[in-house]
C-alpha positions as CSV (number, residue, x, y, z in Angstrom):
1,F,23.4,-21.6,-8.3
2,R,22.7,-25.1,-6.6
3,A,25.2,-24.5,-3.8
4,I,23.2,-21.5,-3.0
5,L,20.0,-23.0,-3.0
6,V,21.1,-25.9,-0.7
7,A,22.5,-23.2,1.7
8,F,19.2,-21.1,1.6
9,R,17.1,-24.4,2.1
10,D,19.4,-25.5,5.0
11,R,19.0,-22.1,6.8
12,L,15.3,-22.2,6.2
13,E,15.1,-25.7,7.8
14,K,17.1,-24.6,10.8
15,S,14.8,-21.4,11.2
16,A,11.7,-23.4,10.9
17,A,13.0,-25.9,13.6
18,T,13.9,-23.2,15.8
19,L,10.3,-21.6,15.4
20,G,9.0,-25.1,16.0
21,S,10.7,-25.7,19.1
22,V,8.9,-22.7,20.8
23,P,6.2,-23.8,23.2
24,A,2.7,-23.4,22.1
25,D,1.6,-21.9,25.3
26,A,4.8,-19.5,25.5
27,D,3.8,-15.6,25.7
28,I,6.3,-14.3,23.4
29,G,6.6,-10.9,21.5
30,I,9.0,-8.6,20.1
31,E,8.2,-5.0,19.4
32,V,10.0,-3.2,16.4
33,D,9.8,0.5,15.9
34,L,10.3,1.0,12.3
35,T,11.3,4.8,12.9
36,R,14.4,3.3,14.6
37,L,15.2,0.7,12.3
38,G,17.3,1.4,9.4
39,M,19.9,0.1,6.7
40,D,23.0,1.7,5.8
41,L,22.6,2.1,2.4
42,N,25.6,4.2,1.7
43,E,27.9,1.9,3.7
44,D,29.2,4.8,5.7
45,G,28.8,3.1,9.1
46,Q,25.9,5.2,10.2
47,I,22.1,5.1,10.0
48,A,21.3,8.6,8.6
49,P,17.6,9.7,9.1
50,D,16.7,9.4,5.4
51,E,18.1,5.5,5.9
52,S,15.4,4.6,8.5
53,A,12.7,2.2,7.4
54,A,10.0,4.8,7.9
55,A,12.0,7.4,5.6
56,I,12.6,4.7,3.0
57,M,8.6,3.6,3.2
58,A,7.6,7.2,2.9
59,S,9.7,8.0,-0.1
60,L,8.4,5.2,-1.9
61,S,4.8,5.7,-0.9
62,R,4.5,9.4,-1.1
63,G,7.9,10.5,-2.8
64,G,8.8,12.6,0.3
65,A,10.4,12.8,3.6
66,P,8.4,11.0,6.7
67,D,6.3,13.2,8.6
68,P,8.6,14.1,11.9
69,A,5.0,14.7,13.8
70,A,3.8,11.2,12.9
71,P,3.5,8.7,15.7
72,A,5.9,5.7,16.0
73,L,5.3,3.1,13.6
74,T,5.7,0.2,16.4
75,F,4.6,-3.4,15.5
76,R,4.6,-6.2,17.9
77,F,5.4,-9.8,16.5
78,D,3.9,-12.6,18.7
79,R,3.3,-16.5,18.8
80,A,0.9,-16.2,15.7
81,D,3.3,-14.5,13.7
82,G,5.8,-17.2,14.6
83,Y,3.5,-19.9,13.4
84,W,2.9,-18.0,10.2
85,L,6.8,-17.4,9.6
86,Q,7.3,-21.1,10.3
87,G,4.9,-22.0,7.8
88,Y,6.3,-19.5,5.1
89,A,9.6,-21.3,5.7
90,E,8.3,-24.6,5.0
91,F,6.4,-23.6,2.2
92,L,9.8,-22.1,0.6
93,M,11.7,-25.1,1.7
94,A,9.4,-27.3,-0.6
95,Q,9.9,-24.7,-3.5
96,A,13.7,-25.3,-3.0
97,D,13.4,-28.8,-2.7
98,F,11.3,-28.9,-6.1
99,W,14.3,-27.3,-7.7
100,L,16.9,-29.3,-6.3
101,A,15.0,-32.4,-7.3
102,H,15.5,-31.9,-10.8
103,D,18.6,-32.2,-13.0
104,F,18.7,-29.1,-15.2
105,S,22.2,-29.8,-16.6
106,N,20.9,-30.9,-20.3
107,A,18.6,-27.7,-20.4
108,F,21.5,-25.6,-19.4
109,D,23.9,-27.4,-21.6
110,G,21.5,-26.7,-24.7
111,S,20.7,-23.2,-23.6
112,F,24.0,-21.5,-22.5
113,H,26.7,-23.3,-24.4
């Protein structure tokens, strides 16, 4: 578990540094259309219509399929989102550092052996 936590913390640190290297005055942005974003849930190598993020959200919220006549679910992530994500990475790193700073071997040995 400790190795997983260290790897997670290291990736967070790299992500926070990357986000921090973007100039403050940079006009950046990325648009994501959730109707075109999906996950191959059945691992067949294809993203089926019912595996789109929109279909998954529709099934969770309404228990049905997405409305094909609905407009695109497009989100634009900009520099402000980058600041937020950088801060969130720092917050999660602090949590990981807390757990990594403690030796839980006595508690583990007493509980699980």
